[in-house]
TORFIPA-336681 format. One record per residue (C-alpha): x, y, z; residue in three letters. Coordinates in steps of 0.02 Angstrom, whole numbers, padded with zeros to 5 digits, always signed. Example, Ala and Ser with C-alpha at 12.3 -4.5 7.8 and 13.67 -1.06 7.14 Angstrom:
<atoms>
+00615-00225+00390ALA/+00684-00053+00357SER/
</atoms>
This chain:
<atoms>
+00594-00678-00451MET/+00440-00774-00502ARG/+00391-00799-00320CYS/+00416-00614-00282LEU/+00301-00558-00421LEU/+00167-00685-00381ALA/+00173-00639-00197SER/+00155-00454-00236LEU/+00004-00487-00344ALA/-00077-00600-00216LEU/-00048-00479-00074ASN/-00120-00336-00176ALA/-00270-00442-00221ALA/-00305-00469-00036MET/-00306-00281-00004CYS/-00411-00245-00159VAL/-00534-00379-00107LEU/-00546-00309+00070LEU/-00578-00127+00022VAL/-00689-00178-00124GLY/-00803-00286-00017MET/-00809-00152+00117SER/-00848-00017-00011ALA/-00994-00117-00078ASN/-01069-00132+00094SER/-01050+00053+00129HIS/-01089+00122-00044LEU/-01270+00158-00015GLY/-01237+00238+00153ALA/-01089+00348+00112THR/-01108+00342-00081ILE/+00749+00699+00094GLY/+00735+00802-00082SER/+00601+00762-00208GLN/+00589+00791-00397GLN/+00423+00773-00485THR/+00431+00678-00648THR/+00371+00740-00816ALA/+00237+00607-00841PHE/+00108+00684-00725GLN/-00071+00656-00777GLY/-00034+00517-00901ARG/-00190+00412-00930GLN/-00165+00224-00917ILE/-00294+00091-00954ARG/-00263-00080-00879THR/-00293-00188-01032THR/-00185-00329-01096PRO/-00150-00236-01258SER/-00082-00089-01162HIS/+00042-00187-01059VAL/+00097-00303-01199ALA/+00279-00277-01242GLY/+00314-00160-01096ARG/+00481-00181-01015ARG/+00446-00255-00845HIS/+00499-00146-00700ALA/+00461-00288-00580LEU/+00502-00473-00583PRO/+00400-00571-00712ARG/+00231-00652-00686ASP/+00156-00512-00578VAL/-00014-00558-00645MET/+00012-00746-00620ALA/-00088-00756-00461LYS/-00177-00589-00461SER/-00345-00678-00468SER/-00299-00836-00375CYS/-00308-00889-00194GLU/-00397-00731-00138GLN/-00432-00795+00035GLN/-00465-00641+00139GLU/-00469-00652+00327ILE/-00533-00488+00395SER/-00513-00525+00579VAL/-00489-00381+00699ASN/-00340-00428+00805ARG/-00399-00315+00942ARG/-00560-00416+00956ASN/-00460-00577+00957ILE/-00344-00518+01093LEU/-00485-00447+01199GLY/-00478-00306+01323GLY/-00389-00404+01458GLY/-00241-00449+01350LEU/-00225-00280+01264MET/-00158-00202+01424SER/-00011-00320+01419GLY/+00025-00307+01234LEU/+00168-00186+01254SER/+00259-00313+01360ALA/+00249-00450+01231LEU/+00399-00487+01121ALA/+00336-00445+00948GLY/+00369-00338+00795PRO/+00247-00197+00829SER/+00153-00097+00957PHE/+00052+00058+00915ALA/+00071+00215+01020LYS/+00019+00396+01006ILE/+00162+00488+00918ALA/+00089+00647+00842VAL/-00075+00733+00881LYS/-00210+00648+00779GLY/-00097+00502+00733PHE/-00030+00341+00805GLN/+00137+00261+00766GLU/+00166+00084+00706HIS/+00345+00025+00729LYS/+00403-00146+00673ASP/+00571-00184+00751THR/+00581-00353+00665SER/+00558-00296+00485ASP/+00631-00125+00532LYS/+00505+00004+00473TYR/+00384+00129+00547GLN/+00243+00245+00496PHE/+00101+00350+00563LEU/-00083+00315+00538TYR/-00237+00416+00588PRO/-00298+00396+00766PHE/-00446+00278+00777GLY/-00400+00165+00631TRP/-00405-00019+00677GLU/-00283-00157+00635GLU/-00357-00286+00517ILE/-00277-00452+00472TYR/-00267-00484+00285VAL/-00169-00635+00228LYS/-00012-00583+00134GLY/+00008-00410+00209THR/+00133-00374+00347ASP/+00014-00250+00428ILE/-00147-00160+00380LEU/-00245-00023+00468TYR/-00418+00031+00413LYS/-00543+00166+00458ASP/-00693+00088+00543ILE/-00818+00193+00444ILE/-00739+00236+00276GLU/-00696+00070+00191PRO/-00569+00138+00066LEU/-00463+00228+00195GLU/-00321+00110+00237THR/-00133+00100+00266ALA/-00036-00060+00236SER/+00138-00130+00216VAL/+00190-00280+00112THR/+00364-00352+00135VAL/+00433-00471+00003ILE/+00602-00555-00009GLN/+00708-00496-00156THR/+00883-00518-00226GLU/+00891-00334-00274LYS/+00985-00209-00167THR/+00905-00049-00233ASN/+00733-00014-00306ILE/+00816+00063-00459LYS/+00870-00111-00511GLU/+00688-00141-00560TYR/+00686+00010-00675GLY/+00669+00198-00667ASP/+00537+00293-00570LEU/+00412+00295-00714ALA/+00430+00109-00749ASP/+00414+00051-00569VAL/+00271+00166-00520SER/+00173+00122-00677THR/+00202-00065-00655SER/+00151-00062-00472LEU/-00004+00045-00504ALA/-00062-00054-00656GLU/-00016-00232-00616LYS/-00001-00252-00429VAL/-00101-00123-00332LEU/-00263-00122-00433THR/-00384-00254-00492ALA/-00394-00292-00679PRO/-00507-00182-00784GLY/-00485-00019-00689GLN/-00435+00145-00767ASP/-00270+00196-00686VAL/-00196+00370-00696LYS/-00027+00418-00624ILE/-00046+00588-00541VAL/+00135+00619-00493LYS/+00292+00528-00439ALA/+00454+00572-00352ALA/+00617+00492-00297GLU/+00694+00530-00130LYS/+00850+00473-00038ASP/+00841+00454+00150VAL/+00988+00391+00251GLU/+01060+00299+00102GLY/+00897+00219+00046HIS/+00809+00262-00117THR/+00619+00278-00105TYR/+00500+00288-00252PHE/+00347+00387-00195VAL/+00199+00408-00311PHE/+00015+00450-00319GLU/-00118+00376-00432PHE/-00305+00354-00453THR/-00396+00194-00501ALA/-00574+00203-00564LYS/-00699+00061-00574ASN/-00886+00058-00601GLN/-00926+00095-00418ARG/-00796+00217-00356TYR/-00625+00297-00384THR/-00487+00267-00257ARG/-00347+00394-00234HIS/-00187+00305-00180THR/-00016+00355-00114LEU/+00130+00233-00120VAL/+00307+00228-00050SER/+00421+00085-00105ALA/+00599+00045-00051VAL/+00720-00101-00044ILE/+00841-00141+00097ASP/+00933-00294+00160ASN/+00846-00415+00041GLY/+00671-00349+00075LYS/+00555-00255-00043TYR/+00440-00141+00057TYR/+00280-00071-00021ILE/+00182+00051+00086PHE/+00008+00098+00024VAL/-00123+00219+00090THR/-00274+00298+00009GLY/-00455+00351+00014ALA/-00610+00369-00093ASN/-00588+00508-00220GLN/-00746+00590-00150LYS/-00656+00614+00016ARG/-00487+00662-00055TRP/-00512+00846-00018GLY/-00535+00802+00165THR/-00402+00667+00178MET/-00262+00723+00060SER/-00159+00820+00188ASP/-00178+00685+00319LYS/-00133+00542+00202LEU/+00014+00639+00130THR/+00082+00648+00307LYS/+00051+00462+00325VAL/+00147+00413+00167VAL/+00288+00535+00208ASP/+00305+00457+00380SER/+00346+00285+00312PHE/+00532+00249+00333LYS/+00655+00112+00371LEU/+00731+00106+00545ILE/
</atoms>
């Protein structure tokens, strides 16, 4: 359990570091059935006094390594492979290969970890240590889609707590850097082919920008999957429909 929590925090730190560094470099230039829960719009401030005494919806020590070992490797795999090798990528034995699936989107399917999702056409794959996969817009630094896969002894996400507990814990302690103002916008539970997904939306505000994030989390066969996509709040009006389709497309296969 301790390893799971630490791994989640470290993986999230990698993603936060990536989009945060990218945002700084671009800031001057770009300055199933679902039931919505009753805690929409609740304001949450990520301070130690706020989280003290809260029943943990995730394994303990989520914050243990949230600020440690943040070694980010933002290497574009497409550049590494080069044009000559890309043509033969589909023939390689590997977990994923992107292909056009829906107009305006591409599909990522991982037959090893058994999940798939859509992401906007033109986004590039970026390697970030700790994530299973991450795609990023080449212009807008906060527009990303990523999957983290962690080993777990749980068989259902409800074993970590109810929808409110899990979504709040992930948003506060795992998916944002310390010191940000986090607000849960809405959350829902859905059952698809025997799997329970917790899907939620939140915003995280820091001194430079506000990121609007969509999350889908599920557990299956000893693996805890956390899918995350989002964009700068300033572009949410433009990206909300597209990213909603992205988060809804995430599913186990």
